[in-house]
mmCIF file of the N, C-alpha and C atoms, coordinates in Angstrom:
data_MODEL
# 
_entry.id   MODEL 
# 
loop_
_atom_site.group_PDB 
_atom_site.id 
_atom_site.type_symbol 
_atom_site.label_atom_id 
_atom_site.label_alt_id 
_atom_site.label_comp_id 
_atom_site.label_asym_id 
_atom_site.label_entity_id 
_atom_site.label_seq_id 
_atom_site.pdbx_PDB_ins_code 
_atom_site.Cartn_x 
_atom_site.Cartn_y 
_atom_site.Cartn_z 
_atom_site.occupancy 
_atom_site.B_iso_or_equiv 
_atom_site.pdbx_formal_charge 
_atom_site.auth_seq_id 
_atom_site.auth_comp_id 
_atom_site.auth_asym_id 
_atom_site.auth_atom_id 
_atom_site.pdbx_PDB_model_num 
ATOM 1   N N  . MET A 1 1  ? -4.265  -8.770  70.601 1.00 0.00 ? 1  MET A N  1 
ATOM 2   C CA . MET A 1 1  ? -5.536  -9.008  71.060 1.00 0.00 ? 1  MET A CA 1 
ATOM 3   C C  . MET A 1 1  ? -6.575  -9.486  70.113 1.00 0.00 ? 1  MET A C  1 
ATOM 4   N N  . THR A 1 2  ? -6.950  -10.772 69.616 1.00 0.00 ? 2  THR A N  1 
ATOM 5   C CA . THR A 1 2  ? -8.551  -10.788 67.953 1.00 0.00 ? 2  THR A CA 1 
ATOM 6   C C  . THR A 1 2  ? -9.164  -9.803  67.797 1.00 0.00 ? 2  THR A C  1 
ATOM 7   N N  . ASP A 1 3  ? -9.600  -10.006 66.843 1.00 0.00 ? 3  ASP A N  1 
ATOM 8   C CA . ASP A 1 3  ? -10.309 -8.930  66.704 1.00 0.00 ? 3  ASP A CA 1 
ATOM 9   C C  . ASP A 1 3  ? -11.713 -9.283  66.892 1.00 0.00 ? 3  ASP A C  1 
ATOM 10  N N  . ALA A 1 4  ? -12.396 -10.455 66.995 1.00 0.00 ? 4  ALA A N  1 
ATOM 11  C CA . ALA A 1 4  ? -13.645 -11.188 68.688 1.00 0.00 ? 4  ALA A CA 1 
ATOM 12  C C  . ALA A 1 4  ? -13.512 -10.834 69.873 1.00 0.00 ? 4  ALA A C  1 
ATOM 13  N N  . GLN A 1 5  ? -12.165 -10.432 70.774 1.00 0.00 ? 5  GLN A N  1 
ATOM 14  C CA . GLN A 1 5  ? -12.188 -10.797 72.073 1.00 0.00 ? 5  GLN A CA 1 
ATOM 15  C C  . GLN A 1 5  ? -11.900 -8.692  71.888 1.00 0.00 ? 5  GLN A C  1 
ATOM 16  N N  . MET A 1 6  ? -11.899 -7.840  70.478 1.00 0.00 ? 6  MET A N  1 
ATOM 17  C CA . MET A 1 6  ? -11.971 -6.243  70.470 1.00 0.00 ? 6  MET A CA 1 
ATOM 18  C C  . MET A 1 6  ? -13.363 -5.974  70.958 1.00 0.00 ? 6  MET A C  1 
ATOM 19  N N  . ARG A 1 7  ? -13.897 -7.007  69.582 1.00 0.00 ? 7  ARG A N  1 
ATOM 20  C CA . ARG A 1 7  ? -15.867 -6.202  69.771 1.00 0.00 ? 7  ARG A CA 1 
ATOM 21  C C  . ARG A 1 7  ? -16.064 -7.493  71.204 1.00 0.00 ? 7  ARG A C  1 
ATOM 22  N N  . ILE A 1 8  ? -15.631 -8.019  72.034 1.00 0.00 ? 8  ILE A N  1 
ATOM 23  C CA . ILE A 1 8  ? -16.528 -7.965  73.478 1.00 0.00 ? 8  ILE A CA 1 
ATOM 24  C C  . ILE A 1 8  ? -16.217 -7.133  73.932 1.00 0.00 ? 8  ILE A C  1 
ATOM 25  N N  . LEU A 1 9  ? -14.970 -6.468  73.798 1.00 0.00 ? 9  LEU A N  1 
ATOM 26  C CA . LEU A 1 9  ? -14.809 -5.803  75.028 1.00 0.00 ? 9  LEU A CA 1 
ATOM 27  C C  . LEU A 1 9  ? -15.157 -3.909  74.854 1.00 0.00 ? 9  LEU A C  1 
ATOM 28  N N  . ALA A 1 10 ? -15.350 -4.141  73.250 1.00 0.00 ? 10 ALA A N  1 
ATOM 29  C CA . ALA A 1 10 ? -16.074 -2.783  72.960 1.00 0.00 ? 10 ALA A CA 1 
ATOM 30  C C  . ALA A 1 10 ? -17.582 -2.630  73.436 1.00 0.00 ? 10 ALA A C  1 
ATOM 31  N N  . ARG A 1 11 ? -18.472 -3.649  73.210 1.00 0.00 ? 11 ARG A N  1 
ATOM 32  C CA . ARG A 1 11 ? -18.852 -4.049  73.600 1.00 0.00 ? 11 ARG A CA 1 
ATOM 33  C C  . ARG A 1 11 ? -19.511 -3.866  75.303 1.00 0.00 ? 11 ARG A C  1 
ATOM 34  N N  . ASP A 1 12 ? -19.000 -4.079  75.667 1.00 0.00 ? 12 ASP A N  1 
ATOM 35  C CA . ASP A 1 12 ? -19.056 -4.216  77.221 1.00 0.00 ? 12 ASP A CA 1 
ATOM 36  C C  . ASP A 1 12 ? -18.796 -3.042  77.038 1.00 0.00 ? 12 ASP A C  1 
ATOM 37  N N  . THR A 1 13 ? -18.271 -2.190  77.485 1.00 0.00 ? 13 THR A N  1 
ATOM 38  C CA . THR A 1 13 ? -17.385 -0.948  77.648 1.00 0.00 ? 13 THR A CA 1 
ATOM 39  C C  . THR A 1 13 ? -19.019 -0.213  77.015 1.00 0.00 ? 13 THR A C  1 
ATOM 40  N N  . VAL A 1 14 ? -19.554 -0.434  76.137 1.00 0.00 ? 14 VAL A N  1 
ATOM 41  C CA . VAL A 1 14 ? -20.876 -0.049  75.655 1.00 0.00 ? 14 VAL A CA 1 
ATOM 42  C C  . VAL A 1 14 ? -21.959 -0.151  76.621 1.00 0.00 ? 14 VAL A C  1 
ATOM 43  N N  . LEU A 1 15 ? -21.729 -1.603  77.594 1.00 0.00 ? 15 LEU A N  1 
ATOM 44  C CA . LEU A 1 15 ? -23.029 -2.100  78.178 1.00 0.00 ? 15 LEU A CA 1 
ATOM 45  C C  . LEU A 1 15 ? -22.773 -0.839  79.178 1.00 0.00 ? 15 LEU A C  1 
ATOM 46  N N  . ASN A 1 16 ? -21.555 -1.497  79.664 1.00 0.00 ? 16 ASN A N  1 
ATOM 47  C CA . ASN A 1 16 ? -20.768 -0.092  81.744 1.00 0.00 ? 16 ASN A CA 1 
ATOM 48  C C  . ASN A 1 16 ? -21.363 1.337   80.920 1.00 0.00 ? 16 ASN A C  1 
ATOM 49  N N  . ALA A 1 17 ? -20.788 1.473   79.916 1.00 0.00 ? 17 ALA A N  1 
ATOM 50  C CA . ALA A 1 17 ? -21.916 3.433   80.128 1.00 0.00 ? 17 ALA A CA 1 
ATOM 51  C C  . ALA A 1 17 ? -23.378 3.277   80.103 1.00 0.00 ? 17 ALA A C  1 
ATOM 52  N N  . MET A 1 18 ? -23.616 2.076   79.661 1.00 0.00 ? 18 MET A N  1 
ATOM 53  C CA . MET A 1 18 ? -25.488 2.364   79.595 1.00 0.00 ? 18 MET A CA 1 
ATOM 54  C C  . MET A 1 18 ? -26.121 2.066   80.585 1.00 0.00 ? 18 MET A C  1 
ATOM 55  N N  . ARG A 1 19 ? -25.929 1.157   80.614 1.00 0.00 ? 19 ARG A N  1 
ATOM 56  C CA . ARG A 1 19 ? -25.565 1.248   82.556 1.00 0.00 ? 19 ARG A CA 1 
ATOM 57  C C  . ARG A 1 19 ? -25.110 2.037   83.638 1.00 0.00 ? 19 ARG A C  1 
ATOM 58  N N  . GLU A 1 20 ? -24.056 2.052   83.267 1.00 0.00 ? 20 GLU A N  1 
ATOM 59  C CA . GLU A 1 20 ? -23.523 3.920   84.684 1.00 0.00 ? 20 GLU A CA 1 
ATOM 60  C C  . GLU A 1 20 ? -24.775 5.538   84.648 1.00 0.00 ? 20 GLU A C  1 
ATOM 61  N N  . ALA A 1 21 ? -25.137 5.324   83.303 1.00 0.00 ? 21 ALA A N  1 
ATOM 62  C CA . ALA A 1 21 ? -26.348 6.993   82.165 1.00 0.00 ? 21 ALA A CA 1 
ATOM 63  C C  . ALA A 1 21 ? -27.336 5.744   82.866 1.00 0.00 ? 21 ALA A C  1 
ATOM 64  N N  . GLY A 1 22 ? -27.908 4.446   83.226 1.00 0.00 ? 22 GLY A N  1 
ATOM 65  C CA . GLY A 1 22 ? -29.030 4.849   83.129 1.00 0.00 ? 22 GLY A CA 1 
ATOM 66  C C  . GLY A 1 22 ? -30.582 4.756   82.441 1.00 0.00 ? 22 GLY A C  1 
ATOM 67  N N  . GLY A 1 23 ? -29.243 3.852   81.041 1.00 0.00 ? 23 GLY A N  1 
ATOM 68  C CA . GLY A 1 23 ? -30.029 3.843   79.661 1.00 0.00 ? 23 GLY A CA 1 
ATOM 69  C C  . GLY A 1 23 ? -30.303 5.153   78.994 1.00 0.00 ? 23 GLY A C  1 
ATOM 70  N N  . MET A 1 24 ? -29.503 6.022   79.768 1.00 0.00 ? 24 MET A N  1 
ATOM 71  C CA . MET A 1 24 ? -29.120 7.501   79.069 1.00 0.00 ? 24 MET A CA 1 
ATOM 72  C C  . MET A 1 24 ? -28.801 7.420   78.195 1.00 0.00 ? 24 MET A C  1 
ATOM 73  N N  . VAL A 1 25 ? -28.694 7.716   76.961 1.00 0.00 ? 25 VAL A N  1 
ATOM 74  C CA . VAL A 1 25 ? -27.641 7.936   76.041 1.00 0.00 ? 25 VAL A CA 1 
ATOM 75  C C  . VAL A 1 25 ? -27.725 9.185   75.949 1.00 0.00 ? 25 VAL A C  1 
ATOM 76  N N  . SER A 1 26 ? -28.164 10.490  75.262 1.00 0.00 ? 26 SER A N  1 
ATOM 77  C CA . SER A 1 26 ? -27.974 11.693  75.228 1.00 0.00 ? 26 SER A CA 1 
ATOM 78  C C  . SER A 1 26 ? -28.360 12.362  76.748 1.00 0.00 ? 26 SER A C  1 
ATOM 79  N N  . GLY A 1 27 ? -27.368 13.276  76.109 1.00 0.00 ? 27 GLY A N  1 
ATOM 80  C CA . GLY A 1 27 ? -27.840 14.831  77.705 1.00 0.00 ? 27 GLY A CA 1 
ATOM 81  C C  . GLY A 1 27 ? -26.402 14.527  77.931 1.00 0.00 ? 27 GLY A C  1 
ATOM 82  N N  . ARG A 1 28 ? -26.228 15.431  78.658 1.00 0.00 ? 28 ARG A N  1 
ATOM 83  C CA . ARG A 1 28 ? -25.416 15.840  79.918 1.00 0.00 ? 28 ARG A CA 1 
ATOM 84  C C  . ARG A 1 28 ? -24.794 15.299  80.158 1.00 0.00 ? 28 ARG A C  1 
ATOM 85  N N  . ASP A 1 29 ? -25.487 13.989  80.704 1.00 0.00 ? 29 ASP A N  1 
ATOM 86  C CA . ASP A 1 29 ? -25.306 12.849  81.712 1.00 0.00 ? 29 ASP A CA 1 
ATOM 87  C C  . ASP A 1 29 ? -25.529 11.226  81.314 1.00 0.00 ? 29 ASP A C  1 
ATOM 88  N N  . GLY A 1 30 ? -25.465 11.239  79.923 1.00 0.00 ? 30 GLY A N  1 
ATOM 89  C CA . GLY A 1 30 ? -26.413 10.413  79.146 1.00 0.00 ? 30 GLY A CA 1 
ATOM 90  C C  . GLY A 1 30 ? -24.642 9.171   78.985 1.00 0.00 ? 30 GLY A C  1 
ATOM 91  N N  . ALA A 1 31 ? -24.323 8.798   78.324 1.00 0.00 ? 31 ALA A N  1 
ATOM 92  C CA . ALA A 1 31 ? -23.488 7.359   77.659 1.00 0.00 ? 31 ALA A CA 1 
ATOM 93  C C  . ALA A 1 31 ? -22.981 7.962   76.870 1.00 0.00 ? 31 ALA A C  1 
ATOM 94  N N  . ALA A 1 32 ? -23.634 8.968   76.159 1.00 0.00 ? 32 ALA A N  1 
ATOM 95  C CA . ALA A 1 32 ? -22.361 8.774   74.727 1.00 0.00 ? 32 ALA A CA 1 
ATOM 96  C C  . ALA A 1 32 ? -21.414 10.162  75.440 1.00 0.00 ? 32 ALA A C  1 
ATOM 97  N N  . ALA A 1 33 ? -21.706 11.205  75.913 1.00 0.00 ? 33 ALA A N  1 
ATOM 98  C CA . ALA A 1 33 ? -20.835 12.042  77.363 1.00 0.00 ? 33 ALA A CA 1 
ATOM 99  C C  . ALA A 1 33 ? -19.833 11.597  77.931 1.00 0.00 ? 33 ALA A C  1 
ATOM 100 N N  . LEU A 1 34 ? -19.911 9.911   79.106 1.00 0.00 ? 34 LEU A N  1 
ATOM 101 C CA . LEU A 1 34 ? -19.289 9.087   79.355 1.00 0.00 ? 34 LEU A CA 1 
ATOM 102 C C  . LEU A 1 34 ? -18.479 8.760   78.373 1.00 0.00 ? 34 LEU A C  1 
ATOM 103 N N  . LEU A 1 35 ? -19.079 8.220   77.612 1.00 0.00 ? 35 LEU A N  1 
ATOM 104 C CA . LEU A 1 35 ? -17.955 8.085   76.470 1.00 0.00 ? 35 LEU A CA 1 
ATOM 105 C C  . LEU A 1 35 ? -16.628 8.728   75.628 1.00 0.00 ? 35 LEU A C  1 
ATOM 106 N N  . GLY A 1 36 ? -17.531 10.209  75.107 1.00 0.00 ? 36 GLY A N  1 
ATOM 107 C CA . GLY A 1 36 ? -17.162 10.767  74.960 1.00 0.00 ? 36 GLY A CA 1 
ATOM 108 C C  . GLY A 1 36 ? -17.234 10.793  73.297 1.00 0.00 ? 36 GLY A C  1 
ATOM 109 N N  . VAL A 1 37 ? -18.960 10.505  73.332 1.00 0.00 ? 37 VAL A N  1 
ATOM 110 C CA . VAL A 1 37 ? -18.619 10.272  71.577 1.00 0.00 ? 37 VAL A CA 1 
ATOM 111 C C  . VAL A 1 37 ? -20.167 11.019  71.176 1.00 0.00 ? 37 VAL A C  1 
ATOM 112 N N  . ALA A 1 38 ? -20.473 11.030  69.781 1.00 0.00 ? 38 ALA A N  1 
ATOM 113 C CA . ALA A 1 38 ? -22.057 12.112  70.188 1.00 0.00 ? 38 ALA A CA 1 
ATOM 114 C C  . ALA A 1 38 ? -23.070 10.731  69.808 1.00 0.00 ? 38 ALA A C  1 
ATOM 115 N N  . ALA A 1 39 ? -24.570 11.612  70.290 1.00 0.00 ? 39 ALA A N  1 
ATOM 116 C CA . ALA A 1 39 ? -25.669 10.350  70.386 1.00 0.00 ? 39 ALA A CA 1 
ATOM 117 C C  . ALA A 1 39 ? -25.903 9.112   69.830 1.00 0.00 ? 39 ALA A C  1 
ATOM 118 N N  . THR A 1 40 ? -25.793 9.974   67.866 1.00 0.00 ? 40 THR A N  1 
ATOM 119 C CA . THR A 1 40 ? -25.330 8.959   66.618 1.00 0.00 ? 40 THR A CA 1 
ATOM 120 C C  . THR A 1 40 ? -24.860 7.996   66.966 1.00 0.00 ? 40 THR A C  1 
ATOM 121 N N  . THR A 1 41 ? -23.577 8.154   67.059 1.00 0.00 ? 41 THR A N  1 
ATOM 122 C CA . THR A 1 41 ? -22.327 7.726   67.027 1.00 0.00 ? 41 THR A CA 1 
ATOM 123 C C  . THR A 1 41 ? -22.589 6.155   68.205 1.00 0.00 ? 41 THR A C  1 
ATOM 124 N N  . LEU A 1 42 ? -23.414 6.809   69.528 1.00 0.00 ? 42 LEU A N  1 
ATOM 125 C CA . LEU A 1 42 ? -23.142 5.585   70.061 1.00 0.00 ? 42 LEU A CA 1 
ATOM 126 C C  . LEU A 1 42 ? -24.695 4.910   70.300 1.00 0.00 ? 42 LEU A C  1 
ATOM 127 N N  . TYR A 1 43 ? -26.388 6.055   69.107 1.00 0.00 ? 43 TYR A N  1 
ATOM 128 C CA . TYR A 1 43 ? -26.621 4.594   68.780 1.00 0.00 ? 43 TYR A CA 1 
ATOM 129 C C  . TYR A 1 43 ? -26.781 3.979   67.676 1.00 0.00 ? 43 TYR A C  1 
ATOM 130 N N  . SER A 1 44 ? -25.798 3.905   66.772 1.00 0.00 ? 44 SER A N  1 
ATOM 131 C CA . SER A 1 44 ? -25.062 3.285   65.783 1.00 0.00 ? 44 SER A CA 1 
ATOM 132 C C  . SER A 1 44 ? -24.335 1.509   66.389 1.00 0.00 ? 44 SER A C  1 
ATOM 133 N N  . ARG A 1 45 ? -23.208 2.532   67.926 1.00 0.00 ? 45 ARG A N  1 
ATOM 134 C CA . ARG A 1 45 ? -23.140 1.051   68.221 1.00 0.00 ? 45 ARG A CA 1 
ATOM 135 C C  . ARG A 1 45 ? -23.564 0.606   68.797 1.00 0.00 ? 45 ARG A C  1 
ATOM 136 N N  . LEU A 1 46 ? -24.615 1.074   69.454 1.00 0.00 ? 46 LEU A N  1 
ATOM 137 C CA . LEU A 1 46 ? -25.653 -0.303  69.892 1.00 0.00 ? 46 LEU A CA 1 
ATOM 138 C C  . LEU A 1 46 ? -26.781 -0.908  68.854 1.00 0.00 ? 46 LEU A C  1 
ATOM 139 N N  . SER A 1 47 ? -26.862 -0.703  68.141 1.00 0.00 ? 47 SER A N  1 
ATOM 140 C CA . SER A 1 47 ? -27.595 -1.491  66.875 1.00 0.00 ? 47 SER A CA 1 
ATOM 141 C C  . SER A 1 47 ? -26.161 -2.589  66.641 1.00 0.00 ? 47 SER A C  1 
ATOM 142 N N  . LYS A 1 48 ? -24.671 -2.106  66.295 1.00 0.00 ? 48 LYS A N  1 
ATOM 143 C CA . LYS A 1 48 ? -24.396 -3.132  65.649 1.00 0.00 ? 48 LYS A CA 1 
ATOM 144 C C  . LYS A 1 48 ? -23.781 -3.820  66.460 1.00 0.00 ? 48 LYS A C  1 
ATOM 145 N N  . TYR A 1 49 ? -23.682 -3.517  67.803 1.00 0.00 ? 49 TYR A N  1 
ATOM 146 C CA . TYR A 1 49 ? -23.623 -4.895  68.676 1.00 0.00 ? 49 TYR A CA 1 
ATOM 147 C C  . TYR A 1 49 ? -24.952 -5.240  69.777 1.00 0.00 ? 49 TYR A C  1 
ATOM 148 N N  . GLY A 1 50 ? -26.002 -4.928  68.619 1.00 0.00 ? 50 GLY A N  1 
ATOM 149 C CA . GLY A 1 50 ? -27.488 -5.895  69.250 1.00 0.00 ? 50 GLY A CA 1 
ATOM 150 C C  . GLY A 1 50 ? -27.768 -5.333  70.535 1.00 0.00 ? 50 GLY A C  1 
ATOM 151 N N  . VAL A 1 51 ? -27.281 -3.747  71.170 1.00 0.00 ? 51 VAL A N  1 
ATOM 152 C CA . VAL A 1 51 ? -27.445 -4.471  72.732 1.00 0.00 ? 51 VAL A CA 1 
ATOM 153 C C  . VAL A 1 51 ? -28.854 -3.982  72.615 1.00 0.00 ? 51 VAL A C  1 
ATOM 154 N N  . LEU A 1 52 ? -30.037 -4.649  72.882 1.00 0.00 ? 52 LEU A N  1 
ATOM 155 C CA . LEU A 1 52 ? -30.669 -3.935  73.023 1.00 0.00 ? 52 LEU A CA 1 
ATOM 156 C C  . LEU A 1 52 ? -31.811 -2.814  74.547 1.00 0.00 ? 52 LEU A C  1 
ATOM 157 N N  . GLU A 1 53 ? -32.315 -2.075  74.316 1.00 0.00 ? 53 GLU A N  1 
ATOM 158 C CA . GLU A 1 53 ? -32.183 -0.403  75.613 1.00 0.00 ? 53 GLU A CA 1 
ATOM 159 C C  . GLU A 1 53 ? -32.353 -1.206  76.584 1.00 0.00 ? 53 GLU A C  1 
ATOM 160 N N  . VAL A 1 54 ? -33.226 -2.608  76.903 1.00 0.00 ? 54 VAL A N  1 
ATOM 161 C CA . VAL A 1 54 ? -34.333 -3.456  77.709 1.00 0.00 ? 54 VAL A CA 1 
ATOM 162 C C  . VAL A 1 54 ? -32.811 -4.154  78.827 1.00 0.00 ? 54 VAL A C  1 
ATOM 163 N N  . GLU A 1 55 ? -31.790 -3.977  78.139 1.00 0.00 ? 55 GLU A N  1 
ATOM 164 C CA . GLU A 1 55 ? -30.640 -4.519  78.470 1.00 0.00 ? 55 GLU A CA 1 
ATOM 165 C C  . GLU A 1 55 ? -29.882 -3.823  79.614 1.00 0.00 ? 55 GLU A C  1 
ATOM 166 N N  . CYS A 1 56 ? -29.277 -1.877  79.173 1.00 0.00 ? 56 CYS A N  1 
ATOM 167 C CA . CYS A 1 56 ? -29.099 -0.971  80.077 1.00 0.00 ? 56 CYS A CA 1 
ATOM 168 C C  . CYS A 1 56 ? -30.075 -0.703  80.685 1.00 0.00 ? 56 CYS A C  1 
ATOM 169 N N  . ALA A 1 57 ? -30.669 -0.947  80.963 1.00 0.00 ? 57 ALA A N  1 
ATOM 170 C CA . ALA A 1 57 ? -32.133 0.277   81.813 1.00 0.00 ? 57 ALA A CA 1 
ATOM 171 C C  . ALA A 1 57 ? -32.158 -0.144  83.173 1.00 0.00 ? 57 ALA A C  1 
ATOM 172 N N  . THR A 1 58 ? -30.841 -0.172  83.930 1.00 0.00 ? 58 THR A N  1 
ATOM 173 C CA . THR A 1 58 ? -30.675 -0.451  85.003 1.00 0.00 ? 58 THR A CA 1 
ATOM 174 C C  . THR A 1 58 ? -30.800 1.466   85.935 1.00 0.00 ? 58 THR A C  1 
ATOM 175 N N  . PRO A 1 59 ? -32.013 1.276   86.202 1.00 0.00 ? 59 PRO A N  1 
ATOM 176 C CA . PRO A 1 59 ? -31.837 2.620   87.300 1.00 0.00 ? 59 PRO A CA 1 
ATOM 177 C C  . PRO A 1 59 ? -30.467 3.033   87.965 1.00 0.00 ? 59 PRO A C  1 
ATOM 178 N N  . ARG A 1 60 ? -30.315 4.746   87.654 1.00 0.00 ? 60 ARG A N  1 
ATOM 179 C CA . ARG A 1 60 ? -29.145 4.926   89.228 1.00 0.00 ? 60 ARG A CA 1 
ATOM 180 C C  . ARG A 1 60 ? -29.737 4.843   90.002 1.00 0.00 ? 60 ARG A C  1 
ATOM 181 N N  . SER A 1 61 ? -28.040 5.252   90.548 1.00 0.00 ? 61 SER A N  1 
ATOM 182 C CA . SER A 1 61 ? -28.345 4.830   92.210 1.00 0.00 ? 61 SER A CA 1 
ATOM 183 C C  . SER A 1 61 ? -28.096 5.627   92.818 1.00 0.00 ? 61 SER A C  1 
# 
């Protein structure tokens, strides 16, 4: 797998976790908990991948 493919996979994983968490980063049901990382780490990754909160704010069902 190339570096570019790894970056795309990592970004997609973060986006999917954010959608699953309804756009919530921290907290027991937040995306950071789903990914097993600290909320500060996830905020850094969101910034690194250029993910806007609007992209991930799909409400939970």
